[in-house]
C-alpha positions in Angstrom: 0.3 0.1 -0.3 1.2 3.3 -0.7 0.8 6.2 1.0 0.0 10.1 0.2 3.0 12.0 0.0 5.0 9.2 1.8 7.9 11.1 3.3 8.7 10.4 6.4 10.5 14.0 6.9 6.9 15.3 7.5 5.6 12.6 9.4 5.3 9.0 10.2 4.9 6.6 7.4 2.2 3.3 7.8 3.4 0.1 5.6 0.0 -1.9 5.3 -0.3 -5.4 4.1 -3.6 -6.3 3.1 -5.1 -2.5 4.2 -3.8 -3.8 7.9 -1.0 -1.8 9.6 2.5 -4.0 9.4 4.9 -1.0 10.5 5.6 2.6 10.8 8.9 4.4 9.0 10.2 7.5 10.3 12.7 9.8 10.0 16.2 9.8 11.8 15.6 12.8 13.8 11.9 11.9 14.6 13.4 8.5 16.3 16.2 10.7 17.8 13.5 13.2 19.7 11.3 9.8 20.3 14.2 8.5 22.4 15.4 11.6 24.0 11.5 12.0 25.5 11.9 8.9 26.9 15.6 9.0 28.2 14.0 12.3 29.9 11.1 10.9 31.5 13.4 7.6 32.7 15.5 10.4 34.6 12.5 12.3 35.8 11.1 9.1 36.7 13.8 8.1 39.0 14.2 11.3 40.3 10.3 11.3 41.8 11.4 7.6 42.6 14.0 9.0 45.0 11.7 11.4 46.5 9.2 9.4 47.4 11.8 6.8 48.9 13.2 9.8 51.2 9.6 11.3 51.7 8.9 7.7 53.1 12.4 7.5 55.2 13.5 4.6 53.7 16.5 6.8 52.3 18.2 9.5 54.0 19.5 12.8 52.7 22.9 13.9 52.7 24.3 17.2 52.5 27.5 18.6 50.5 29.6 21.0 50.4 31.0 21.8 46.4 34.0 21.1 47.6 33.2 17.3 49.0 31.0 16.7 45.7 34.3 17.4 43.9 36.4 15.4 46.2 34.1 12.4 45.3 33.8 13.1 41.7 37.7 12.8 41.3 37.4 9.6 44.0 39.3 10.6 46.4 36.5 11.1 49.4 33.1 9.8 50.4 30.5 11.0 52.7 30.3 9.9 56.3 
């Protein structure tokens, strides 16, 4: 089945067999945008889960000053 226009640059193109959708073609730019959005949503969910664990008392918050954080990033220190 041939779609009208058929350009993945503008919008997804549905591939059909006997008028039944069998697949979808999208541009690399659209794919990358979808993947980026999913990664952002995963990071948001992880952050919200962390906040929930803190609110439930399952995790604790440790205040760190910038110099301690820099040392930790360099592998030279760990929080007490």
